[in-house]
TORMARNU-266684 format. One line per 3 residues: number of its first residue (from 1); for each residue x, y, z of C-alpha. Coordinates in steps of 0.05 Angstrom, whole numbers, plus 5000, padded with zeros to 4 digits. Example, Ala and Ser with C-alpha at 12.3 -4.5 7.8 and 13.67 -1.06 7.14 Angstrom:
<drenmars>
1) 5246/4910/5156 | 5273/4979/5143
</drenmars>
This chain:
<drenmars>
1) 6616/3920/2863 | 6615/3897/2794 | 6663/3911/2749
4) 6652/3932/2672 | 6653/3861/2652 | 6606/3834/2701
7) 6556/3888/2696 | 6487/3878/2668 | 6484/3905/2592
10) 6423/3922/2561 | 6415/3873/2497 | 6378/3905/2441
13) 6365/3839/2409 | 6355/3761/2425 | 6419/3745/2390
16) 6459/3796/2430 | 6435/3768/2496 | 6452/3702/2481
19) 6517/3714/2453 | 6533/3753/2517 | 6511/3699/2555
22) 6552/3654/2523 | 6617/3699/2524 | 6607/3705/2604
25) 6595/3629/2620 | 6651/3617/2579 | 6699/3666/2619
28) 6666/3636/2683 | 6676/3566/2662 | 6748/3569/2638
31) 6768/3613/2697 | 6741/3560/2749 | 6775/3510/2709
34) 6848/3535/2704 | 6846/3555/2780 | 6819/3479/2797
37) 6882/3450/2756 | 6927/3504/2784 | 6907/3480/2853
40) 6913/3407/2833 | 6983/3413/2804 | 7008/3472/2856
43) 6963/3478/2914 | 6950/3547/2891 | 6883/3572/2923
46) 6846/3622/2878 | 6840/3694/2913 | 6777/3737/2923
49) 6784/3768/2852 | 6788/3703/2824 | 6729/3676/2860
52) 6688/3730/2834 | 6695/3699/2766 | 6663/3629/2785
55) 6592/3656/2776 | 6541/3645/2725 | 6512/3694/2681
58) 6446/3718/2690 | 6392/3738/2643 | 6344/3796/2667
61) 6276/3819/2636 | 6242/3877/2659 | 6167/3892/2634
64) 6144/3958/2636 | 6065/3954/2603 | 6044/4001/2558
67) 5976/4010/2538 | 5934/3949/2533 | 5968/3882/2535
70) 5977/3843/2468 | 5925/3784/2454 | 5968/3730/2445
73) 5943/3655/2448 | 6017/3620/2455 | 6024/3585/2516
76) 6095/3613/2527 | 6137/3669/2516 | 6091/3721/2548
79) 6095/3760/2615 | 6032/3763/2662 | 6051/3822/2705
82) 6092/3882/2705 | 6159/3870/2738 | 6229/3839/2732
85) 6242/3772/2718 | 6311/3736/2721 | 6344/3669/2713
88) 6414/3649/2723 | 6435/3608/2654 | 6478/3550/2645
91) 6511/3522/2577 | 6477/3579/2535 | 6515/3565/2470
94) 6482/3493/2477 | 6412/3517/2491 | 6418/3574/2439
97) 6360/3554/2394 | 6318/3544/2465 | 6340/3614/2488
100) 6322/3648/2427 | 6261/3616/2413 | 6232/3648/2481
103) 6264/3711/2475 | 6248/3730/2403 | 6178/3737/2417
106) 6181/3767/2478 | 6223/3825/2454 | 6172/3833/2397
109) 6104/3824/2429 | 6120/3860/2501 | 6153/3925/2520
112) 6213/3883/2561 | 6289/3912/2574 | 6329/3851/2576
115) 6394/3855/2609 | 6458/3810/2614 | 6504/3810/2672
118) 6535/3763/2725 | 6493/3735/2773 | 6507/3717/2849
121) 6498/3643/2834 | 6564/3607/2841 | 6586/3547/2795
124) 6598/3486/2829 | 6669/3462/2816 | 6639/3385/2799
127) 6607/3420/2735 | 6667/3444/2699 | 6705/3375/2704
130) 6684/3332/2645 | 6709/3262/2662 | 6738/3266/2729
133) 6803/3245/2702 | 6836/3310/2720 | 6825/3293/2795
136) 6854/3220/2788 | 6920/3216/2817 | 6923/3281/2846
139) 6916/3255/2924 | 6860/3313/2934 | 6793/3289/2960
142) 6728/3318/2943 | 6716/3347/3014 | 6785/3387/3010
145) 6766/3418/2939 | 6695/3435/2969 | 6731/3475/3019
148) 6769/3513/2971 | 6719/3523/2913 | 6648/3527/2906
151) 6612/3464/2908 | 6545/3438/2906 | 6499/3459/2954
154) 6436/3413/2940 | 6399/3453/2992 | 6389/3513/2942
157) 6375/3470/2894 | 6300/3454/2879 | 6234/3452/2837
160) 6194/3503/2873 | 6177/3539/2813 | 6158/3482/2777
163) 6114/3458/2840 | 6082/3522/2846 | 6116/3533/2925
166) 6140/3596/2903 | 6111/3660/2929 | 6092/3708/2875
169) 6046/3757/2912 | 6089/3813/2938 | 6147/3783/2909
172) 6201/3839/2881 | 6223/3791/2828 | 6200/3734/2789
175) 6226/3673/2764 | 6241/3676/2683 | 6249/3600/2677
178) 6224/3536/2715 | 6299/3516/2727 | 6359/3553/2745
181) 6434/3542/2722 | 6446/3500/2782 | 6391/3460/2773
184) 6402/3451/2699 | 6475/3431/2705 | 6453/3377/2770
187) 6409/3343/2716 | 6460/3353/2662 | 6509/3308/2699
190) 6455/3256/2721 | 6437/3243/2649 | 6508/3227/2628
193) 6513/3182/2687 | 6442/3151/2676 | 6441/3147/2599
196) 6514/3132/2585 | 6520/3189/2539 | 6532/3263/2530
199) 6468/3304/2547 | 6483/3342/2483 | 6461/3290/2440
202) 6387/3284/2473 | 6342/3303/2419 | 6278/3345/2430
205) 6225/3283/2414 | 6229/3229/2465 | 6213/3164/2467
208) 6206/3123/2530 | 6212/3047/2538 | 6205/2995/2587
211) 6236/2941/2541 | 6302/2928/2514 | 6270/2893/2450
214) 6250/2967/2433 | 6322/2990/2429 | 6338/2938/2376
217) 6285/2954/2337 | 6303/3036/2342 | 6376/3017/2326
220) 6354/2978/2261 | 6303/3044/2251 | 6366/3084/2255
223) 6403/3055/2210 | 6356/3056/2149 | 6342/3131/2164
226) 6420/3147/2158 | 6418/3111/2096 | 6351/3133/2064
229) 6334/3199/2093 | 6386/3261/2085 | 6353/3293/2144
232) 6390/3252/2195 | 6464/3254/2205 | 6485/3209/2259
235) 6461/3151/2304 | 6490/3161/2385 | 6496/3098/2416
238) 6511/3090/2496 | 6580/3102/2512 | 6581/3163/2461
241) 6591/3112/2401 | 6577/3151/2340 | 6548/3122/2272
244) 6557/3175/2219 | 6511/3180/2153 | 6551/3150/2097
247) 6586/3100/2143 | 6602/3028/2111 | 6544/2980/2139
250) 6594/2933/2163 | 6635/2981/2201 | 6565/3007/2228
253) 6537/2935/2251 | 6610/2924/2290 | 6596/2992/2322
256) 6528/2971/2341 | 6550/2899/2363 | 6606/2924/2408
259) 6563/2970/2451 | 6567/2956/2527 | 6498/2983/2541
262) 6489/2951/2600 | 6535/2992/2636 | 6485/3047/2646
265) 6424/3042/2686 | 6378/3075/2631 | 6415/3076/2561
268) 6400/3124/2512 | 6399/3124/2434 | 6402/3187/2396
271) 6378/3195/2322 | 6403/3264/2308 | 6377/3307/2256
274) 6403/3364/2211 | 6351/3412/2231 | 6354/3397/2310
277) 6294/3358/2306 | 6316/3286/2312 | 6291/3231/2360
280) 6318/3200/2426 | 6301/3134/2459 | 6308/3118/2530
283) 6302/3047/2555 | 6285/3071/2627 | 6271/2997/2655
286) 6214/2984/2696 | 6185/3022/2753 | 6159/3094/2771
289) 6224/3108/2805 | 6259/3105/2748 | 6205/3139/2706
292) 6209/3199/2759 | 6287/3201/2759 | 6298/3206/2685
295) 6240/3255/2668 | 6265/3299/2725 | 6331/3306/2683
298) 6306/3301/2616 | 6253/3358/2632 | 6315/3413/2641
301) 6325/3406/2562 | 6260/3433/2543 | 6240/3378/2499
304) 6185/3389/2460 | 6148/3319/2475 | 6160/3254/2512
307) 6117/3189/2497 | 6117/3128/2533 | 6113/3063/2483
310) 6118/2998/2530 | 6084/2943/2538 | 6021/2937/2596
313) 5975/2886/2624 | 5902/2882/2588 | 5845/2890/2640
316) 5788/2867/2591 | 5765/2804/2566 | 5751/2837/2489
319) 5825/2856/2490 | 5878/2810/2451 | 5951/2805/2461
322) 5985/2853/2416 | 5929/2902/2418 | 5938/2973/2432
325) 5921/3020/2491 | 5916/3098/2473 | 5915/3129/2546
328) 5869/3184/2554 | 5864/3180/2630 | 5912/3155/2689
331) 5894/3121/2753 | 5957/3136/2793 | 5972/3090/2842
334) 6049/3087/2841 | 6052/3139/2906 | 6120/3170/2878
337) 6095/3244/2869 | 6034/3245/2916 | 6069/3297/2959
340) 6080/3343/2900 | 6023/3325/2850 | 5970/3290/2894
343) 5935/3236/2851 | 5866/3271/2857 | 5896/3326/2809
346) 5871/3311/2734 | 5921/3303/2690 | 5890/3328/2627
349) 5894/3284/2554 | 5935/3336/2506 | 5887/3333/2440
352) 5947/3346/2399 | 5987/3284/2422 | 5923/3238/2428
355) 5904/3257/2349 | 5973/3244/2328 | 5979/3175/2363
358) 5917/3153/2331 | 5932/3176/2264 | 6002/3149/2270
361) 5972/3079/2296 | 5923/3085/2225 | 5988/3102/2180
364) 6021/3042/2206 | 5975/2989/2212 | 5938/3010/2149
367) 5876/3001/2186 | 5814/3045/2195 | 5751/3055/2224
370) 5717/2993/2266 | 5781/2947/2240 | 5827/3005/2281
373) 5778/3014/2339 | 5780/2939/2353 | 5862/2939/2356
376) 5867/3008/2389 | 5831/3019/2446 | 5828/3089/2489
379) 5820/3088/2569 | 5849/3099/2630 | 5912/3065/2645
382) 5925/3044/2721 | 5997/3054/2740 | 6033/3016/2801
385) 6090/3016/2845 | 6082/2936/2860 | 6094/2889/2803
388) 6056/2836/2844 | 5987/2876/2851 | 5952/2813/2828
391) 5966/2785/2901 | 5924/2839/2925 | 5868/2832/2873
394) 5811/2825/2922 | 5825/2890/2950 | 5845/2925/2890
397) 5785/2906/2845 | 5732/2957/2864 | 5775/3012/2852
400) 5796/2987/2782 | 5726/2976/2769 | 5711/3047/2783
403) 5763/3078/2747 | 5741/3035/2680 | 5817/3021/2680
406) 5833/2982/2616 | 5906/2970/2620 | 5960/2964/2675
409) 6028/2990/2681 | 6083/3012/2727 | 6108/3076/2689
412) 6058/3113/2649 | 6021/3148/2703 | 6086/3176/2731
415) 6113/3200/2661 | 6049/3231/2649 | 6048/3265/2718
418) 6116/3290/2703 | 6099/3323/2637 | 6037/3358/2671
421) 6083/3382/2728 | 6144/3399/2690 | 6111/3432/2633
424) 6130/3374/2578 | 6079/3352/2529 | 6064/3279/2545
427) 6023/3216/2518 | 6024/3139/2524 | 6007/3085/2477
430) 6019/3015/2506 | 6018/2943/2474 | 5979/2892/2514
433) 6035/2832/2521 | 5992/2795/2573 | 5924/2789/2601
436) 5939/2774/2685 | 5859/2777/2702 | 5844/2724/2644
439) 5899/2670/2652 | 5937/2698/2591 | 6010/2706/2616
442) 6067/2707/2577 | 6098/2643/2573 | 6167/2636/2537
445) 6151/2615/2463 | 6091/2659/2462 | 6128/2715/2490
448) 6178/2713/2432 | 6132/2708/2381 | 6101/2771/2402
451) 6160/2812/2411 | 6181/2793/2341 | 6115/2808/2313
454) 6093/2875/2356 | 6153/2918/2375 | 6174/2941/2307
457) 6102/2960/2289 | 6092/2991/2355 | 6161/3030/2354
460) 6143/3060/2282 | 6081/3086/2311 | 6113/3121/2365
463) 6156/3155/2315 | 6106/3165/2264 | 6067/3201/2312
466) 6131/3251/2334 | 6135/3264/2260 | 6064/3289/2259
469) 6077/3326/2326 | 6132/3367/2291 | 6091/3408/2249
472) 6045/3432/2300 | 6097/3460/2357 | 6055/3526/2370
475) 5993/3489/2394 | 6029/3426/2417 | 6063/3468/2481
478) 5990/3478/2505 | 5960/3521/2555 | 5933/3468/2594
481) 6000/3458/2624 | 6006/3529/2646 | 5989/3553/2716
484) 5966/3620/2735 | 6036/3644/2767 | 6079/3619/2708
487) 6148/3638/2685 | 6149/3671/2616 | 6201/3616/2590
490) 6174/3550/2569
</drenmars>
């Protein structure tokens, strides 16, 4: 039986709902953390009453249509059928902007009742342990803690809503969001592990790359923005190394040089803006497995867009090393998502992203018309899981020929598929670094000259495209990414 503190209470405003979510989450995590520390120091187990506190808050929305449904063109913050929708919520204070952006239009445009209370989903104890230092030296194993406290139950964590595996027909209640609290917490911890920085630093505009040289240019760009653009307040490097606006140049350079980024599998760099619309760059390394891994976790932050900016092999004789490829279609031969998103499912090019990338390329290169067309080729990008696909050229040639592919890489198709699957706007702009079918390969000297010339410009195009997209949020979150049975939250 719920106590008054646990009971579901109607919220009159979106702000009131988020405030109660934050209060309940704070109460639950504090109680779990205190009980955990007491067990570590005194071996005192929590009783049943205390255990009831270790649960996520839950947000419920009940829709009762009155009259004709409102005519709304936005792709999110809308309900498609009468009924009850719910989701457990974690870290509501950190997700405050996102939650308000979803709740305000829902409460304004639809006849909904919004309630907040304590749900039935336990908070696993690892998600309230920040660094793990609390457990060191206690002599207590993780297996023992799992017998005393709620632990991670991966059988209960899934992407069934995103993958369309949830049966909506005849259901008593529907999901309010793509991810529940346990799935979000799972990914927040993985982000820290892989990127080497606190997940709270990740910005809603994301660049993904497969070469560390882009990192050097991004750090240089970030330092320049801190000096010249008042919108940006800090640059966060792997290991949570922070460079604040106004810091002396020598001190900032020393911090950059001291970063041990190689400790992390996919190091992330965050240029943080005061208005919340900064840019994050993640060096995901090479291969579709890394691409799926990091986007699985970034998706729970509900970013506005992610763009792949990396290198590719050019497949056409007319291409020149240093040319750009703007993907408008993907031939997926990576295999990694075939079970949940078969390769015969088309991935639509998002017009807003395509136009922004092309316009940004024109701005940065200064080229227009035919000159830009010679430098920027639009076409199909082929993504493999095998770096040595050329050894199967005789077998692969007919498919490549049929697809009219103009470039080949190992990440772009996976990243686009993940954006489609997880409802995150996506795009790809690659730079031709070699032409494996035309005996133009990256020899060391030529490669270094190419990198010096091309990487800086390529990165600036990606950042300029994100700047253009910031002004198009209403149309960027496209209905092309929404299915028939879709939760109200983006």
